[in-house]
Structures are given as structure tokens and as C-alpha cells.
C-alpha positions as CSV (number, residue, x, y, z in Angstrom):
1,M,-101.3,77.1,-55.1
2,G,-103.8,80.0,-55.1
3,N,-105.0,81.7,-52.0
4,P,-108.2,79.9,-50.9
5,H,-109.3,83.1,-49.1
6,E,-109.6,85.0,-52.4
7,T,-112.6,84.8,-54.7
8,S,-113.6,86.1,-58.1
9,A,-116.2,83.6,-59.1
10,D,-118.1,83.6,-62.4
11,V,-121.8,82.9,-61.9
12,R,-124.1,81.4,-64.6
13,L,-127.8,80.8,-64.4
14,I,-129.3,78.4,-66.9
15,A,-133.0,79.4,-67.0
16,S,-135.2,81.1,-69.6
17,D,-137.6,83.9,-69.0
18,N,-140.3,81.3,-68.9
19,S,-138.8,79.7,-65.8
20,W,-139.9,80.7,-62.4
21,I,-136.8,81.3,-60.3
22,E,-137.3,82.9,-56.8
23,G,-135.2,86.0,-56.1
24,D,-134.0,84.3,-52.8
25,A,-132.6,81.4,-54.8
26,V,-130.6,83.8,-57.1
27,R,-129.4,85.7,-54.1
28,Q,-128.3,82.5,-52.4
29,L,-126.5,81.4,-55.6
30,N,-124.6,84.7,-55.8
31,K,-123.8,84.8,-52.1
32,T,-122.5,81.2,-52.1
33,A,-120.3,82.0,-55.1
34,E,-118.6,84.7,-52.9
35,L,-117.2,82.1,-50.5
36,P,-113.4,82.2,-50.5
37,G,-112.0,79.9,-53.1
38,I,-115.1,79.4,-55.2
39,E,-114.2,80.0,-58.9
40,Y,-117.4,79.1,-60.7
41,A,-121.1,78.6,-59.9
42,V,-123.9,77.3,-62.1
43,G,-127.6,77.4,-61.2
44,F,-130.0,75.2,-63.1
45,P,-133.7,75.7,-64.0
46,D,-134.7,73.8,-60.9
47,L,-132.9,76.3,-58.6
48,H,-134.8,77.1,-55.4
49,P,-133.8,78.4,-52.0
50,G,-132.3,76.0,-49.4
51,K,-131.7,76.6,-45.7
52,A,-128.4,78.4,-46.3
53,Y,-127.4,77.4,-49.8
54,P,-129.4,77.1,-52.9
55,V,-130.6,73.7,-54.2
56,G,-130.1,73.1,-57.9
57,A,-126.6,74.4,-58.3
58,T,-122.9,73.4,-58.6
59,F,-120.0,75.3,-57.2
60,V,-116.4,74.7,-58.3
61,S,-113.2,75.5,-56.3
62,R,-109.6,74.6,-56.7
63,D,-107.7,74.6,-53.5
64,C,-110.3,74.2,-50.8
65,L,-113.6,72.5,-50.3
66,Y,-116.9,73.2,-48.4
67,P,-118.5,70.1,-47.1
68,L,-121.6,72.0,-46.0
69,L,-122.4,72.6,-49.7
70,A,-122.9,68.9,-50.1
71,G,-125.4,68.9,-47.3
72,N,-126.4,66.1,-44.9
73,D,-128.0,63.8,-47.4
74,I,-124.6,62.8,-48.9
75,G,-124.8,60.6,-52.0
76,C,-128.5,61.2,-52.6
77,A,-129.3,60.1,-56.2
78,M,-131.7,58.9,-58.8
79,A,-131.3,55.2,-59.5
80,F,-133.1,53.8,-62.6
81,W,-133.8,50.2,-63.5
82,R,-135.3,48.3,-66.4
83,T,-137.7,45.5,-65.3
84,D,-139.0,42.5,-67.1
85,M,-142.6,43.3,-66.1
86,P,-144.7,44.0,-69.2
87,V,-146.7,47.2,-69.0
88,R,-149.8,45.3,-70.1
89,K,-149.6,43.1,-67.0
90,A,-149.4,45.9,-64.5
91,K,-152.0,45.6,-61.8
92,L,-151.6,49.0,-60.2
93,E,-154.5,49.0,-57.8
94,R,-153.6,45.6,-56.4
95,W,-149.9,46.5,-56.2
96,A,-150.7,49.8,-54.4
97,K,-152.5,47.8,-51.7
98,K,-149.8,45.1,-51.6
99,L,-146.6,47.2,-51.4
100,D,-145.5,47.7,-47.8
101,G,-142.6,48.3,-45.5
102,L,-140.2,50.2,-47.8
103,D,-140.1,52.9,-45.2
104,M,-139.4,50.4,-42.4
105,P,-136.2,48.5,-41.5
106,F,-135.3,45.6,-43.7
107,D,-135.8,42.3,-41.9
108,G,-133.1,40.4,-43.9
109,D,-129.4,40.3,-43.7
110,T,-128.1,43.9,-44.1
111,G,-124.6,42.8,-43.2
112,S,-124.4,40.4,-46.1
113,W,-125.9,43.0,-48.5
114,L,-123.2,45.5,-47.5
115,E,-120.4,43.0,-47.5
116,Q,-121.2,42.0,-51.1
117,R,-120.7,45.7,-52.0
118,G,-117.4,46.1,-50.1
119,L,-119.0,47.9,-47.1
120,K,-118.8,47.1,-43.4
121,P,-121.8,47.0,-41.0
122,G,-122.3,50.2,-39.0
123,P,-124.6,51.9,-36.5
124,H,-126.9,53.4,-39.1
125,D,-127.8,50.2,-41.0
126,A,-131.4,50.1,-39.7
127,G,-132.0,52.7,-42.4
128,L,-130.5,50.6,-45.2
129,G,-133.1,49.8,-47.8
130,T,-135.5,52.4,-46.5
131,I,-136.8,55.3,-48.6
132,G,-136.8,58.2,-46.0
133,G,-139.0,61.2,-45.9
134,G,-139.2,64.5,-47.8
135,N,-139.2,64.1,-51.6
136,H,-137.7,60.5,-51.6
137,F,-139.7,57.8,-53.3
138,A,-139.7,54.5,-55.3
139,E,-141.7,54.8,-58.4
140,L,-142.8,52.3,-61.1
141,Q,-143.0,53.9,-64.5
142,R,-143.7,53.2,-68.2
143,V,-142.3,54.8,-71.3
144,E,-144.3,57.7,-72.5
145,E,-142.4,58.8,-75.6
146,V,-139.1,57.9,-77.2
147,F,-137.1,60.8,-78.7
148,D,-133.8,59.1,-79.6
149,A,-134.6,55.5,-80.7
150,D,-131.0,54.5,-81.3
151,R,-129.8,55.7,-77.9
152,F,-132.9,54.2,-76.2
153,A,-132.1,50.8,-77.7
154,A,-128.4,51.0,-76.9
155,I,-129.2,51.6,-73.2
156,G,-131.2,48.4,-73.3
157,L,-134.7,49.8,-72.7
158,D,-137.9,48.4,-74.0
159,K,-141.0,50.6,-74.4
160,N,-143.2,47.7,-73.5
161,E,-141.6,47.0,-70.1
162,C,-142.0,48.9,-66.8
163,C,-139.1,50.7,-65.2
164,L,-138.3,51.5,-61.6
165,L,-136.9,54.8,-60.3
166,V,-135.6,55.2,-56.7
167,H,-134.7,58.5,-55.1
168,S,-133.1,58.1,-51.7
169,G,-129.8,58.9,-49.9
170,S,-127.5,58.0,-47.1
171,R,-130.1,58.4,-44.3
172,G,-128.7,58.6,-40.8
173,L,-125.1,57.9,-41.9
174,G,-124.9,61.0,-44.1
175,Q,-126.5,63.1,-41.3
176,A,-123.9,61.8,-38.8
177,V,-121.0,62.6,-41.2
178,H,-122.5,66.1,-41.7
179,R,-123.0,66.7,-38.0
180,Q,-119.5,65.5,-37.0
181,H,-118.0,67.8,-39.6
182,I,-120.0,70.8,-38.4
183,D,-119.1,70.0,-34.7
184,N,-115.4,69.9,-35.7
185,H,-115.1,72.6,-38.3
186,G,-118.3,74.7,-38.6
187,A,-118.8,76.3,-42.0
188,R,-115.1,76.8,-42.6
189,A,-113.4,75.7,-45.8
190,L,-111.0,72.8,-45.7
191,E,-107.7,73.1,-47.6
192,T,-107.0,70.5,-50.3
193,G,-104.6,67.8,-48.9
194,S,-105.2,68.7,-45.3
195,E,-105.9,66.0,-42.7
196,A,-109.4,67.4,-42.2
197,A,-110.1,67.2,-45.9
198,E,-108.9,63.6,-46.0
199,I,-111.0,62.6,-43.1
200,Y,-114.1,64.2,-44.5
201,G,-113.5,62.8,-48.0
202,T,-113.2,59.2,-46.6
203,A,-116.4,59.5,-44.7
204,H,-118.2,61.2,-47.6
205,D,-117.2,58.5,-50.0
206,E,-118.4,55.8,-47.7
207,A,-121.7,57.5,-47.3
208,C,-122.1,57.6,-51.1
209,R,-121.4,53.9,-51.4
210,W,-123.8,53.1,-48.6
211,A,-126.5,55.2,-50.2
212,E,-126.0,53.4,-53.5
213,A,-126.3,50.1,-51.7
214,S,-129.4,51.3,-50.0
215,R,-131.1,52.3,-53.2
216,G,-130.3,48.8,-54.6
217,L,-131.9,47.2,-51.6
218,I,-135.0,49.4,-51.9
219,A,-135.4,48.4,-55.5
220,Q,-134.9,44.7,-54.7
221,R,-137.5,44.9,-51.9
222,F,-140.0,46.6,-54.3
223,A,-139.3,44.0,-57.0
224,D,-139.6,41.0,-54.7
225,Q,-143.0,42.2,-53.5
226,I,-144.4,42.6,-57.0
227,G,-142.5,39.8,-58.7
228,F,-140.1,41.0,-61.4
229,D,-136.3,41.1,-62.1
230,L,-134.2,44.2,-62.3
231,S,-131.4,45.5,-64.6
232,L,-129.7,48.7,-63.5
233,I,-129.5,51.5,-66.1
234,G,-127.8,54.1,-64.0
235,D,-127.4,55.5,-60.5
236,V,-126.5,59.2,-60.6
237,P,-125.8,61.3,-57.5
238,H,-126.9,64.9,-57.1
239,N,-125.7,65.7,-53.5
240,S,-122.0,65.2,-53.5
241,L,-118.5,66.6,-53.3
242,S,-115.9,65.2,-55.7
243,R,-112.5,65.9,-57.1
244,E,-112.7,66.1,-60.9
245,D,-111.0,67.7,-63.9
246,W,-112.2,71.2,-64.8
247,R,-110.7,73.2,-67.6
248,G,-107.6,71.1,-67.6
249,E,-106.8,71.0,-63.9
250,P,-108.2,69.2,-60.8
251,A,-111.0,71.0,-59.0
252,W,-113.7,70.4,-56.3
253,F,-117.2,70.0,-57.5
254,H,-119.9,70.8,-54.9
255,R,-123.2,69.6,-56.2
256,K,-126.2,70.6,-54.2
257,G,-129.3,69.2,-55.9
258,A,-127.4,69.0,-59.2
259,A,-126.8,65.7,-61.1
260,T,-123.3,64.9,-62.3
261,A,-123.1,64.8,-66.1
262,R,-120.2,62.3,-66.0
263,S,-122.2,59.2,-65.2
264,G,-124.0,58.3,-68.4
265,P,-127.8,58.7,-68.9
266,V,-129.5,60.8,-66.2
267,M,-133.1,60.5,-65.1
268,V,-134.6,64.0,-64.4
269,P,-137.9,63.4,-62.6
270,G,-140.8,65.8,-62.4
271,S,-143.2,65.0,-59.6
272,R,-145.5,62.1,-58.9
273,G,-148.0,63.7,-61.2
274,T,-145.8,64.6,-64.2
275,L,-143.5,63.0,-66.6
276,S,-139.8,62.2,-65.9
277,Y,-137.1,62.5,-68.6
278,L,-134.1,60.4,-69.4
279,V,-131.3,62.5,-70.8
280,D,-127.7,62.5,-71.9
281,A,-125.3,65.3,-71.2
282,A,-124.4,67.5,-74.2
283,G,-122.3,70.5,-75.1
284,D,-119.2,71.8,-73.2
285,G,-119.2,70.1,-69.8
286,D,-116.8,72.7,-68.3
287,D,-119.3,75.5,-69.0
288,V,-122.0,73.8,-66.9
289,A,-119.6,72.4,-64.3
290,W,-120.2,68.9,-65.6
291,S,-123.7,69.0,-64.0
292,M,-127.4,69.4,-64.8
293,A,-130.8,69.8,-63.1
294,H,-131.7,67.0,-60.8
295,G,-135.5,67.4,-61.1
296,A,-138.3,69.9,-61.3
297,G,-137.3,71.8,-58.2
298,R,-139.7,73.0,-55.5
299,R,-142.1,75.8,-56.1
300,W,-143.7,75.9,-52.7
301,Q,-142.0,75.4,-49.3
302,R,-142.9,72.3,-47.3
303,G,-145.8,73.0,-45.0
304,Y,-147.3,75.5,-47.4
305,A,-148.8,73.0,-49.8
306,K,-151.3,71.6,-47.3
307,S,-152.8,74.9,-46.4
308,R,-153.3,75.7,-50.1
309,L,-154.6,72.3,-51.2
310,S,-156.4,70.6,-48.3
311,A,-159.6,72.7,-48.8
312,K,-159.8,71.8,-52.5
313,Y,-158.5,68.2,-52.5
314,R,-159.4,65.3,-50.3
315,V,-156.8,62.7,-49.3
316,K,-158.4,60.3,-51.8
317,D,-157.9,62.9,-54.6
318,M,-154.3,63.1,-53.7
319,E,-153.8,59.4,-53.9
320,R,-154.3,59.5,-57.7
321,T,-152.3,61.7,-60.0
322,P,-153.4,63.8,-63.0
323,L,-151.7,61.1,-65.2
324,G,-153.6,58.3,-63.6
325,G,-150.9,57.0,-61.3
326,H,-151.4,55.5,-57.9
327,V,-149.7,57.0,-54.8
328,V,-148.9,55.2,-51.6
329,C,-148.4,57.8,-48.9
330,E,-150.3,57.5,-45.6
331,D,-148.7,60.5,-44.0
332,R,-151.2,63.2,-44.8
333,Q,-148.7,66.1,-44.3
334,L,-146.2,64.5,-46.6
335,L,-149.0,63.6,-49.1
336,Y,-149.8,67.4,-49.5
337,D,-146.2,68.6,-49.2
338,E,-145.1,66.5,-52.1
339,A,-148.1,67.2,-54.3
340,P,-147.4,67.9,-58.0
341,Q,-148.6,71.5,-57.5
342,A,-145.7,72.1,-55.1
343,Y,-143.1,71.6,-57.9
344,K,-142.0,73.6,-60.9
345,D,-142.9,72.6,-64.5
346,I,-140.5,69.8,-65.4
347,A,-141.2,70.3,-69.1
348,Q,-140.0,73.8,-68.8
349,V,-136.9,72.7,-66.9
350,I,-136.1,70.2,-69.7
351,D,-136.8,72.8,-72.4
352,D,-134.3,75.2,-70.7
353,L,-131.6,72.6,-70.6
354,K,-132.2,71.7,-74.2
355,A,-132.2,75.4,-75.3
356,A,-128.9,75.9,-73.5
357,G,-127.4,72.9,-75.4
358,T,-126.7,70.9,-72.2
359,V,-128.8,67.8,-72.7
360,N,-130.1,65.4,-75.4
361,V,-133.5,63.9,-74.4
362,I,-133.7,60.1,-74.8
363,A,-137.2,59.4,-73.6
364,S,-140.0,60.5,-71.3
365,F,-141.6,58.3,-68.6
366,R,-145.1,58.3,-67.0
367,P,-145.5,57.5,-63.3
368,L,-147.6,54.4,-62.6
369,L,-147.2,53.7,-58.9
370,T,-145.3,56.0,-56.4
371,Y,-144.5,54.6,-53.0
372,K,-143.5,57.0,-50.2
373,C,-144.7,55.5,-46.8
374,R,-147.3,53.5,-45.0
375,K,-146.7,55.4,-41.7
376,Q,-149.8,57.3,-40.7
377,G,-149.3,61.0,-40.1
378,D,-151.6,63.6,-38.7
379,E,-155.0,62.1,-37.8
């Protein structure tokens, strides 16, 4: 076993000269790669600064793991469903007024929902089936353009039907797992096979399964209110820590805002005002740490967008997108924080991934109705 206190990491940044990457993000990428035991680090075109570690990157180690790199929203993912709702029957204005409560506790039987998925009830289940804050959402979409017709058909998609994309994580459960780890171990690495690593791994994996169950419930609540059936296409995490093969040997993959490339088709969203892209992984997975970008990536820090946009755009302006989509978000601060202008150019992100030979694009999708919250914010 190698010495986990030594490091000589290789660092790769997948981004063209046309991509806007902050210097602080690159510094965080390089600094994190210097952690003892880290062997390889990859930053993607959505790379941007985090509180301590960059978002939009994957870090690989052999003999030790760093739970803090997975963050507190353990198991956060993009889950994507086909629906049986024809696009021609979409009633967006009516649905925008009708949809409600996806940010509030589910009034049904959460215990049964969890039990059916092999999970036990816990103290954080009031958050099950709720979207959460920040950049989380549930979004009805339609197909914009198909680039790979054979793959599109093989997945089971139909360009005449609406799709549903849900972005959410493990809510209070993931935060509790993260906090307990910090209280017990701080930012230290855990050695592979140690009792501490086993304890964290068990809690981490449970949070991931809980998060997946929660996204399923969000989707079902959305579908029940509108009136359509769902068929899951994929649920792909981008905040996780997992043991996988890398260059012929087991390794730890720390994905912080980076989607795994080992879970089939991946939805890479832009913002509520831009297209999203369904892609397959391509090329040598080892060279990109079996990962890819998880979205457009933030261009502006939260809190900055409102000061820049509120004088130019009214709330009503922000409730419709440049692509004609409807937005349900009654928290004004959040409405501005998550404005399309606050994000990087998703088309450029996808172009960079394609140019690097890391993805094949299957289709693009247009947002129709984005739900974030009914909770009123700053009055």
C-alpha cells in the first residue's frame, strides 16, 4: 500500500480558450490536487469556485478518501423521465398556477415509499420528496433537436412527448452525515479499510439511496398534479464518493459537481432559460476519471445576481425565460440568484466536452416549466 501522505497528482482541465474559467477555480483545483494521496484531478468546463474545494471536478485517490470533497449534499443528481404527456397538450400557464407544494413536506406515507426502496424511516424524512433550495428544481421539458436518432430511439424517447428533469439531493440527511463526519474527523483523510472509512461509507451510501428515492417522489408528486405517467431514463449522481476501477486497480472517486460517466445517458442541464443536453460518455474513461460536467456551472456568485439584474428586470420578467418557459419561484432572492445570466454558456460546455472526445450528444431539450418554490421570500 502506498503512503497516503504523499502526493504527486496529475491535473487536467478540460476547457477551451472560449470557456470562462475563474482563476480562483483553477487555484482550488490545483490546491485540492495537492492533498496527500490524491493521484489525479480533472476539472470540467463548468468548473467554478466552491467554499473550499472547486465545483465541477473529480479527484482520484488510491489508499485514502476525503469525505469533505463529496460535500454535504451527498447523492445529489439529475434524474430524467420520459412522460406520456404529448407536447401538443401542454398547458403551461395553467400548470404553472396549479403546481404546488413540491418544496413542502409530502403529506402521504413516506415510510411506505422508503420501505419499497429498501430504506428505513429516519429523522430527516420530512424532506423526502421536496426539492430544496439553491439550484435544485423540477422541470418539464420538450425535445429541441435529436442528434443521434438511433440512440434516442434505443433509450425509449419520443420527440412528441414531454420529459421531466429533477435536480435534488439528500437534504437534511446528507447534511447530518457531513456534519457528523466533520465533528469526528475534521478535514482529515480516512485510510481505506479503516473503521472510520467504513462508517462514513455506509452513511454516504444510505444518503445516496435516500436522495434517489426523494427524486422519485418529487417526480411522482409533479406527475400526479399534472396528470401523466413516468418512465425513468436515468438517475445520475454528481456529488458522491465511490470505490471504482481506475487504470486497472481500485480507487476512490471524489466527484464534486461532476457526473459519473458509468451510469448510462447523462442529462447535462443549462439553466432555466437555456437548453439541456442528453449525452453518452465517450473516449477513454480513465483519462477523465470516468466523469463529465454536471451542468453549465455558475458564472456569478449567489447574492450578486439580484444587484445586477433587479434594476433591469422585474419579477414578472424573470418568471418567463428567453425560450418561452414558465418559472414557478416565489422567493425573489432565489428567482434572481438562479437567473440564466448567473450561469455559464451550456452550449460552450458541451462543445468543450465534444472537442475533448469525452461525450456523444444524443439530443437537446427545451425547458417548458421550471418549478422551484412557492415560498415567498423578501417582500
